[in-house]
N, C-alpha and C positions, 0 to 999 in steps of 0.2 A: 079479679083472681090471675094474677099475672105467674108466669113461670120464668125464673131466674135461670137462663141458660148458661150465665158466666159465675156458676158456683165454684167457689174454691173450697174444698174440703181441708184445707190448711196444709196440702202437699206443697212444701216449699222445696227450694233447690237441694237441702240436703236430703229429704227425702226421695226425691228423684233420683240424684246421685247413688242413694244407698240402695234402691230397686235396682239399677241399672248393674251396680258392683256385684250384686246377689245374683242377677240373672247371667252377667259375665263367668261368674265362680260356677254357677249349675250348667251352664253351656261347657265350660272347660271340663268339668268332670265327667259329663256324658260322653264328650269327644274321647277323653282318655279311656273309657270303658269301653267305647267301641271302637278304638284304633287298633291297628293291625300291628300290634309291637308286643315284644315279650315283657314279662313281669318285670324281669332285670332292668331292662331299657325303660321301663314305665317309671320304676321306682328312682333310678338314676334321673330321668327327667323331672319328677317331682321333687327331688332334692334339690336340683339346680336350681328350679323356678323357687322352691322356699328359700333358699340361700339369696337369690335375687332380690324378692319381696323384703326378707329382712334386712338386707342392706339399702333398699330403697326407703323403707319405713325408719332406718336408722338416720339416713340423710334428711329425710321431711322432718324428722323429731329434731334434728340439731338445728335446721333451718328455722324451725318454730320456735326453739329456745332463743335463737339469736334475734329474730323479730320481737319476741316478748320483752327480751333484755333492752333493746333500743326503743320499744314504746316505753318501757319504765323510765329510761335516761331522759327521753323527751317529755314525759309528764314531769319528773322531778326537775327538770329544767324550767318547764312552763311554770310550775309553783313557785319556785323560787324566783323567778322574774316577776310573777304576780306578787309576791312578798315585797320585794324591793320596791314595785311601782306602788304599791299601797302605802308603805312606810313614807316613800316620796311623797305623796300627795297628802299624806296625813301631816306631815311635817310642814310642808309648803302651806296647808292649809291652818295650821297651827300658828305659823308664822304671820301669815296675812291676818290673821282675827285679833292678833295681840299688837299689831302696829296702829299707832293712832290715825288713821286715816278719816275717819268719820268727823264732822265740822257740828258737834251738838252744843247748842247754845251760842251761834254765831250769829 
């Protein structure tokens, strides 16, 4: 009856990152609620941070689309080269099997 001390409950890097981000947002919200700033200043600060977040998200999305596009191009190139190699191997195999290199009956 052993105890498994290294039990992984499926908490991958994505789950850890999500938990970190949720904690950061909750901490930021608490800090804003208790900050000694006027409502107007707080709204301006929140608006500025929202714009910065939107800009960063747009940049990340553009980079993601670029990476996906490059990946598609790489896969398409690899598939095309694979087809060419297959056709070349197929044609060389067909050519070598049709040449009279065997000595039957000699």
